[in-house]
VEXDREN-2710 file (C-alpha; in Angstrom, 1 decimal):
% VEXDREN-2710
k/r/px/py/pz
1/MET/-4.5/10.8/9.8
2/VAL/-4.5/8.8/13.0
3/ALA/-5.3/10.5/16.3
4/GLY/-3.0/8.2/18.2
5/ALA/-0.1/9.1/16.0
6/ALA/-0.7/12.9/16.6
7/ALA/-0.9/12.3/20.3
8/LEU/2.4/10.4/20.3
9/LEU/4.1/13.3/18.7
10/GLY/3.0/15.6/21.5
11/SER/3.7/13.4/24.5
12/THR/6.8/12.1/26.2
13/VAL/7.2/8.8/24.4
14/ALA/10.4/7.7/26.1
15/SER/13.3/9.0/28.1
16/THR/16.7/9.5/26.6
17/ALA/17.9/6.7/28.8
18/VAL/15.5/4.2/27.2
19/ALA/16.7/5.4/23.7
20/SER/20.3/5.0/24.8
21/ALA/19.7/1.5/26.0
22/ALA/18.8/0.5/22.5
23/THR/22.3/1.4/21.3
24/ALA/24.2/-0.2/24.2
25/ARG/25.2/-3.4/22.5
26/SER/28.3/-5.0/21.1
27/ALA/28.9/-4.9/17.3
28/GLY/29.1/-7.9/15.1
29/LYS/25.6/-9.3/15.5
30/THR/23.6/-11.0/12.6
31/ILE/19.9/-10.6/12.1
32/THR/17.4/-11.7/9.4
33/TYR/15.3/-9.3/7.3
34/LEU/12.2/-10.9/5.7
35/TYR/11.5/-8.9/2.6
36/PHE/9.5/-8.7/-0.6
37/THR/10.2/-6.5/-3.5
38/ASN/8.3/-4.5/-6.2
39/GLY/11.4/-4.5/-8.3
40/PRO/13.7/-1.5/-8.3
41/ASP/13.6/-1.0/-4.5
42/LEU/15.6/-4.3/-4.1
43/ASN/18.9/-2.8/-5.2
44/ALA/18.3/0.4/-3.1
45/THR/17.6/-1.8/-0.1
46/LYS/20.8/-3.9/-0.7
47/THR/22.9/-0.7/-1.0
48/LEU/21.5/0.7/2.3
49/ILE/22.0/-2.6/4.1
50/ALA/25.7/-2.5/2.9
51/ARG/26.1/1.0/4.3
52/PHE/24.6/0.1/7.6
53/GLU/26.8/-3.0/7.9
54/LYS/29.9/-0.9/7.1
55/GLN/28.9/1.6/9.7
56/THR/28.1/-0.8/12.5
57/GLY/29.9/-4.0/11.9
58/ASP/26.6/-5.9/12.1
59/THR/25.2/-8.2/9.4
60/ILE/21.7/-8.2/7.9
61/ASN/20.7/-11.4/6.1
62/LEU/18.1/-10.3/3.5
63/ASN/15.6/-13.1/2.9
64/VAL/13.6/-12.1/-0.3
65/VAL/10.3/-13.9/-0.6
66/PRO/7.2/-13.6/-2.9
67/TYR/4.7/-11.0/-1.5
68/ALA/1.9/-13.6/-1.7
69/SER/3.9/-16.0/0.5
70/GLU/5.3/-13.6/3.1
71/ALA/2.4/-13.8/5.6
72/GLN/2.4/-17.6/5.6
73/ILE/6.2/-17.7/6.1
74/LEU/6.1/-15.3/8.9
75/GLN/3.2/-17.1/10.7
76/ALA/5.2/-20.3/10.5
77/ASP/8.2/-18.6/12.0
78/LEU/6.1/-17.1/14.8
79/SER/4.6/-20.4/15.6
80/ALA/8.0/-21.9/15.8
81/GLY/9.1/-19.1/18.2
82/ASP/11.8/-17.9/15.8
83/PRO/10.5/-14.7/14.1
84/PRO/12.9/-12.7/11.9
85/ALA/14.2/-9.5/13.5
86/LEU/13.0/-7.3/10.6
87/VAL/10.0/-7.7/8.3
88/GLU/8.8/-5.5/5.5
89/THR/5.0/-5.7/5.3
90/THR/2.0/-3.8/4.0
91/THR/-0.1/-4.6/7.1
92/PRO/1.9/-4.2/10.3
93/ALA/-1.1/-4.2/12.6
94/THR/-1.6/-7.8/11.7
95/PHE/1.1/-8.8/14.2
96/GLY/0.9/-5.7/16.3
97/THR/1.1/-7.4/19.7
98/ASN/4.4/-9.1/18.7
99/LEU/6.1/-5.9/17.6
100/VAL/8.5/-3.6/19.3
101/ASP/7.1/-0.2/20.2
102/LEU/9.6/1.8/18.2
103/GLY/8.4/5.1/19.7
104/THR/9.6/3.9/23.1
105/ALA/12.7/2.1/21.8
106/LEU/14.0/4.9/19.7
107/GLY/12.6/7.9/21.7
108/LYS/10.7/11.1/21.3
109/SER/13.3/12.8/19.1
110/TRP/13.0/10.0/16.6
111/VAL/9.2/10.1/16.6
112/SER/9.4/13.9/15.9
113/THR/11.3/13.2/12.6
114/LEU/8.3/11.5/11.1
115/ALA/5.4/13.1/9.3
116/PRO/2.3/12.4/11.4
117/SER/0.0/12.4/8.5
118/LEU/1.8/9.4/7.0
119/LEU/1.9/7.2/10.1
120/GLY/-1.5/5.5/9.3
121/GLN/-1.0/1.8/9.5
122/ALA/2.2/2.3/11.5
123/VAL/0.2/2.9/14.7
124/PHE/-1.2/0.0/16.7
125/HIS/-3.0/0.7/20.0
126/ASN/-1.5/4.2/20.1
127/LYS/2.1/2.9/19.6
128/ILE/4.3/3.3/16.6
129/VAL/5.1/-0.2/15.7
130/ALA/6.6/0.3/12.2
131/LEU/8.5/2.7/10.1
132/PRO/6.6/3.8/6.9
133/ASN/9.5/2.9/4.6
134/GLN/8.1/3.1/1.1
135/LEU/4.7/4.7/0.9
136/THR/2.5/4.3/-2.2
137/VAL/-0.8/5.6/-3.5
138/ALA/-3.4/3.6/-5.5
139/GLY/-4.3/4.9/-8.9
140/PRO/-4.6/4.3/-12.7
141/PHE/-2.3/4.2/-15.7
142/VAL/-3.2/4.5/-19.3
143/ASN/-1.5/3.4/-22.5
144/VAL/-1.0/6.7/-24.2
145/ALA/-0.6/5.3/-27.8
146/MET/-3.8/3.5/-27.6
147/PHE/-5.7/6.6/-26.3
148/LYS/-4.2/8.6/-29.2
149/LYS/-5.2/6.0/-31.8
150/ALA/-8.7/6.1/-30.5
151/GLY/-8.8/9.9/-30.4
152/VAL/-9.6/9.9/-26.7
153/ALA/-8.0/12.6/-24.5
154/VAL/-5.9/11.4/-21.6
155/PRO/-7.3/12.9/-18.4
156/SER/-5.3/15.7/-16.8
157/LEU/-4.8/16.6/-13.1
158/SER/-6.9/19.7/-13.6
159/LYS/-9.9/17.9/-15.1
160/GLY/-9.8/14.3/-14.0
161/TRP/-12.7/11.9/-14.8
162/THR/-15.6/10.1/-13.2
163/TRP/-16.0/6.3/-13.0
164/SER/-18.5/6.3/-15.8
165/GLN/-16.3/8.5/-17.9
166/MET/-13.3/6.3/-17.3
167/VAL/-15.2/3.1/-18.3
168/ALA/-16.7/4.8/-21.3
169/ASP/-13.3/6.1/-22.5
170/ALA/-11.6/2.8/-21.8
171/GLU/-14.2/0.9/-23.8
172/LYS/-13.9/3.2/-26.7
173/VAL/-10.1/2.9/-26.6
174/ALA/-10.3/-0.9/-26.3
175/LYS/-12.6/-1.1/-29.3
176/ALA/-10.4/1.1/-31.4
177/ASN/-7.3/-1.0/-30.6
178/GLY/-8.9/-4.4/-30.5
179/THR/-8.0/-5.3/-26.9
180/PRO/-10.0/-8.0/-25.2
181/PHE/-10.6/-5.8/-22.1
182/ALA/-11.0/-2.2/-21.3
183/LEU/-9.6/-2.2/-17.8
184/ALA/-7.1/-4.3/-15.9
185/MET/-7.1/-4.3/-12.1
186/ASP/-4.9/-5.8/-9.4
187/HIS/-6.5/-8.8/-7.8
188/SER/-6.0/-7.5/-4.3
189/GLY/-8.2/-6.9/-1.2
190/ALA/-6.7/-3.4/-0.9
191/ARG/-7.4/-2.5/-4.5
192/THR/-11.0/-3.7/-4.1
193/ALA/-11.4/-1.7/-0.9
194/ASN/-10.0/1.4/-2.7
195/VAL/-12.8/1.2/-5.3
196/PHE/-15.3/0.9/-2.4
197/CYS/-13.8/3.9/-0.8
198/GLN/-14.4/5.9/-3.9
199/PHE/-18.0/5.0/-3.7
200/GLY/-18.1/6.2/0.0
201/ALA/-17.9/2.7/1.6
202/PHE/-15.0/2.6/4.1
203/LEU/-14.7/-0.9/5.6
204/PHE/-14.6/0.5/9.1
205/GLY/-16.6/3.6/8.7
206/SER/-15.5/7.3/8.8
207/ASN/-13.4/6.9/11.9
208/GLY/-11.9/3.5/11.2
209/LYS/-13.6/1.8/14.1
210/GLU/-17.2/1.3/13.1
211/ALA/-19.1/-0.2/10.1
212/MET/-19.1/0.8/6.4
213/SER/-22.2/2.3/4.8
214/GLY/-24.4/-0.5/3.6
215/PRO/-26.0/1.5/0.8
216/ALA/-22.7/2.8/-0.5
217/ALA/-21.2/-0.7/-0.3
218/LEU/-24.1/-2.1/-2.2
219/LYS/-23.8/0.5/-4.9
220/ALA/-20.0/-0.3/-5.2
221/MET/-20.6/-4.0/-5.2
222/THR/-23.3/-3.8/-7.9
223/TYR/-21.2/-1.5/-10.1
224/LEU/-17.9/-3.3/-9.9
225/SER/-19.4/-6.8/-10.3
226/GLY/-21.2/-5.5/-13.3
227/LEU/-17.9/-4.5/-15.0
228/PHE/-16.7/-8.1/-14.6
229/GLU/-20.0/-9.6/-15.9
230/LYS/-19.6/-7.5/-19.0
231/ASN/-15.9/-8.4/-19.2
232/VAL/-14.9/-4.8/-19.1
233/ILE/-12.4/-6.3/-16.7
234/SER/-11.4/-10.0/-17.2
235/LYS/-13.8/-12.1/-15.2
236/ALA/-12.0/-15.3/-15.9
237/ALA/-8.6/-14.0/-14.8
238/TRP/-10.1/-12.6/-11.6
239/ILE/-11.8/-15.9/-10.7
240/ALA/-8.7/-17.9/-11.5
241/ALA/-6.6/-15.9/-9.1
242/GLY/-8.7/-17.3/-6.2
243/SER/-7.5/-15.8/-2.9
244/ALA/-4.0/-15.0/-4.2
245/TYR/-2.6/-11.6/-5.2
246/ALA/-2.3/-11.1/-8.9
247/SER/-1.0/-7.9/-10.6
248/GLY/-3.2/-6.3/-13.3
249/ALA/0.1/-5.0/-14.8
250/THR/0.5/-8.4/-16.6
251/GLU/-2.5/-7.7/-18.8
252/PHE/-1.7/-4.0/-19.2
253/LEU/1.9/-4.6/-20.3
254/ALA/0.7/-7.3/-22.7
255/LYS/-1.5/-4.6/-24.3
256/GLN/-4.7/-6.5/-23.4
257/ALA/-6.3/-3.5/-21.7
258/PRO/-5.6/0.3/-22.2
259/VAL/-6.2/1.2/-18.6
260/LEU/-4.7/-0.3/-15.4
261/LEU/-6.0/0.2/-11.8
262/SER/-3.0/-0.3/-9.7
263/GLY/-0.8/2.3/-8.0
264/SER/2.4/4.3/-7.7
265/TRP/4.5/1.2/-6.9
266/GLN/4.5/0.4/-10.6
267/VAL/6.2/3.6/-11.7
268/ALA/9.8/2.6/-11.3
269/SER/9.2/-0.7/-13.0
270/PHE/7.3/0.8/-15.8
271/LEU/10.0/3.4/-16.4
272/GLN/12.4/0.5/-17.0
273/SER/10.4/-2.1/-18.8
274/ALA/7.1/-0.8/-20.2
275/PRO/7.1/-1.5/-24.0
276/PHE/5.0/1.6/-24.7
277/ALA/4.3/5.2/-23.6
278/TRP/2.2/5.3/-20.4
279/GLN/1.0/7.9/-18.1
280/ALA/-0.3/8.0/-14.5
281/VAL/-3.7/9.7/-14.5
282/PRO/-6.1/10.9/-11.8
283/ASN/-8.2/8.4/-9.8
284/PRO/-11.9/8.2/-11.1
285/ARG/-14.5/9.9/-9.0
286/ALA/-17.7/8.2/-7.7
287/LYS/-18.6/9.9/-4.4
288/PHE/-14.9/10.7/-3.9
289/GLY/-12.0/11.0/-6.4
290/GLY/-9.0/10.3/-4.2
291/ALA/-7.2/7.1/-3.4
292/MET/-6.0/4.9/-0.5
293/SER/-2.4/5.4/0.6
294/GLY/-0.3/2.9/2.3
295/GLY/2.7/0.9/1.2
296/ASN/5.6/-0.9/2.8
297/TYR/6.3/-0.7/6.5
298/LEU/9.3/-2.0/8.4
299/GLU/8.6/-3.7/11.7
300/VAL/10.7/-5.3/14.5
301/PHE/9.8/-8.4/16.3
302/LYS/10.2/-8.5/20.1
303/LYS/11.2/-12.1/20.3
304/SER/13.7/-12.1/17.5
305/ASN/17.4/-12.9/18.2
306/ASP/18.5/-9.2/18.5
307/PRO/15.8/-6.6/18.3
308/ALA/18.2/-3.9/19.3
309/VAL/20.2/-4.2/16.1
310/ALA/16.9/-4.2/14.1
311/GLU/15.8/-1.0/15.9
312/GLN/19.0/0.7/14.9
313/PHE/18.5/-0.3/11.3
314/VAL/15.0/1.2/11.4
315/LYS/16.6/4.5/12.8
316/PHE/19.2/4.4/10.0
317/LEU/16.6/3.9/7.3
318/SER/14.5/6.8/8.7
319/GLU/17.3/9.3/8.2
320/PRO/16.3/11.9/5.5
321/GLN/19.3/11.1/3.2
322/ASN/18.5/7.4/3.3
323/GLN/14.8/7.9/2.8
324/SER/15.4/10.3/-0.1
325/TYR/17.7/7.7/-1.7
326/MET/15.1/5.0/-1.4
327/SER/12.3/7.2/-2.7
328/VAL/14.2/8.3/-5.8
329/LEU/15.1/4.7/-6.8
330/SER/11.8/3.1/-5.9
331/ASP/9.5/6.1/-6.7
332/THR/7.8/6.0/-3.3
333/ILE/6.8/8.6/-0.8
334/PRO/9.1/9.1/2.2
335/SER/7.8/9.5/5.8
336/SER/10.5/11.9/7.0
337/ARG/9.0/15.2/8.1
338/SER/11.9/17.1/6.5
339/LEU/11.1/15.6/3.1
340/SER/7.3/16.4/3.1
341/THR/7.4/19.7/1.2
342/PRO/7.2/19.7/-2.7
343/GLY/10.6/19.3/-4.3
344/SER/12.3/17.8/-1.3
345/VAL/12.7/14.5/-3.0
346/PRO/14.5/14.9/-6.4
347/PHE/12.3/12.5/-8.5
348/LYS/13.5/12.5/-12.1
349/GLY/11.9/12.9/-15.5
350/SER/8.6/11.1/-16.0
351/ALA/8.6/9.8/-12.4
352/LYS/8.3/13.4/-11.2
353/VAL/5.0/13.9/-13.1
354/ALA/3.7/10.5/-12.1
355/MET/4.4/10.9/-8.5
356/GLU/2.8/14.4/-8.4
357/THR/-0.4/12.7/-9.8
358/PHE/-0.4/10.0/-7.2
359/THR/0.4/12.4/-4.4
360/GLN/-2.7/14.4/-5.3
361/GLY/-4.7/11.2/-5.2
362/ALA/-3.7/10.7/-1.6
363/THR/-4.8/14.3/-0.6
364/LEU/-8.3/13.9/-2.1
365/MET/-9.5/10.8/-0.3
366/PRO/-11.2/11.4/3.1
367/ALA/-9.4/10.2/6.2
368/GLY/-12.0/7.4/6.7
369/CYS/-10.5/5.3/3.9
370/ASN/-7.0/5.3/5.4
371/LEU/-8.2/5.0/8.9
372/SER/-10.0/1.8/7.8
373/GLU/-6.8/0.6/6.3
374/ALA/-5.1/1.2/9.6
375/ASN/-7.6/-1.0/11.5
376/PRO/-5.9/-4.3/12.4
377/GLY/-8.9/-6.1/10.9
378/PHE/-8.4/-4.5/7.4
379/GLY/-6.4/-7.4/5.9
380/VAL/-8.9/-10.1/6.7
381/THR/-11.9/-7.9/5.9
382/SER/-10.6/-6.6/2.6
383/SER/-9.7/-10.2/1.6
384/ASP/-13.3/-11.2/2.4
385/LEU/-14.5/-8.2/0.4
386/MET/-12.5/-9.5/-2.6
387/GLY/-13.9/-12.9/-2.1
388/GLN/-17.5/-11.7/-1.9
389/LEU/-17.1/-9.8/-5.1
390/THR/-15.9/-13.0/-6.8
391/SER/-18.9/-14.8/-5.5
392/VAL/-21.2/-12.1/-6.9
393/MET/-19.6/-12.1/-10.3
394/ALA/-19.6/-16.0/-10.3
395/GLY/-23.4/-15.9/-9.7
396/GLN/-23.0/-17.7/-6.3
397/THR/-24.2/-14.7/-4.1
398/SER/-26.4/-11.7/-4.5
399/ALA/-24.8/-8.3/-4.1
400/THR/-26.9/-7.6/-1.0
401/ALA/-26.0/-10.9/0.7
402/ALA/-22.3/-10.2/-0.2
403/VAL/-22.3/-6.8/1.4
404/ASN/-24.1/-8.3/4.5
405/ASN/-21.4/-11.0/4.7
406/VAL/-18.6/-8.4/4.6
407/LEU/-20.3/-6.4/7.4
408/LYS/-20.4/-9.5/9.5
409/VAL/-16.7/-10.2/8.9
410/ALA/-15.8/-6.6/9.7
411/ARG/-17.7/-6.8/13.0
412/VAL/-15.9/-10.0/14.0
413/ASN/-12.4/-8.7/13.0
414/ASN/-12.7/-5.1/14.1
415/GLY/-9.4/-4.9/15.9
416/VAL/-9.7/-1.4/17.4
END
């Protein structure tokens, strides 16, 4: 996925002496772990922390914060010169220069345990600065009962559907069930960028370092903004969210839309709390039919009170038995090389089928989408993309001007 990651696996990242130095410490240290949760992963994290604490004698204070607030909290801590030792994030490259080079700290043998194809955003300037801890894949869900009532077939892995087919089917199901919207979608820069990827517009081009295709981006901007204009997706809810993250699952679970554009991170929660039968279905195809993969990454800050303890916790979490435990409870994809073959992770029941669907989505999207996501400028640029889309649907900006504005932001924030 990332050339730097593959190169790291084949090179001498660190000597055994360097790795040993990371463990040469006294027990009984206390560190802070800044953390957000998607729900079921929280209990798994607490259990793993308890196991680590029992094994080492160290203490990890878990500071659970809202996802939408985490970046602001972290920036304030950094400005005060007091960053947490550990942070779970979706965009580790944002603070890349402040992070411990885990490949050097933990050594070549540790690096070799990770699946290189899943390192993506974990690599910053050819250094592994984060552990892919809970990987996810974007993709849609459908309300099965609503589809059955409308007499519309739920798309299968073997057949799939195009964007136009998905919208047409969703509108037919919405009409049959009297829902106000056909689609619900996470109000998120990453989710917006995923749609653009499906139209062939990768924010930083096919190699993650250049510029996206203007014509492809214009096609995506015009098509997607048109869905909001027609209220296929709630225009009012999207605009009201402003620059903040908002989950489309709220509308989906309230039966206000029969199709949700979100991702695999919803699986565990839906299994516990969805008030109806649902199914994960293939991503819609425009130019491409796959999806952006990413998820949660665990990073260590150099200037925290005890990065050595944090490094050892990262190593602990990367052990196959601990990754498998987390993956089963949170329905996420592990980054351990030994768990990369089908059947290695014992997903259960409905989660197994759903996770197979999402995993297929990750394999169908060209590398350019994930390479763009790995670019340090992705967070800022995807947020601007979301804002430009809002401006277009609000009638404040033309689609052409919006795409040109995104291209300018991408050039300024290209961090490679």
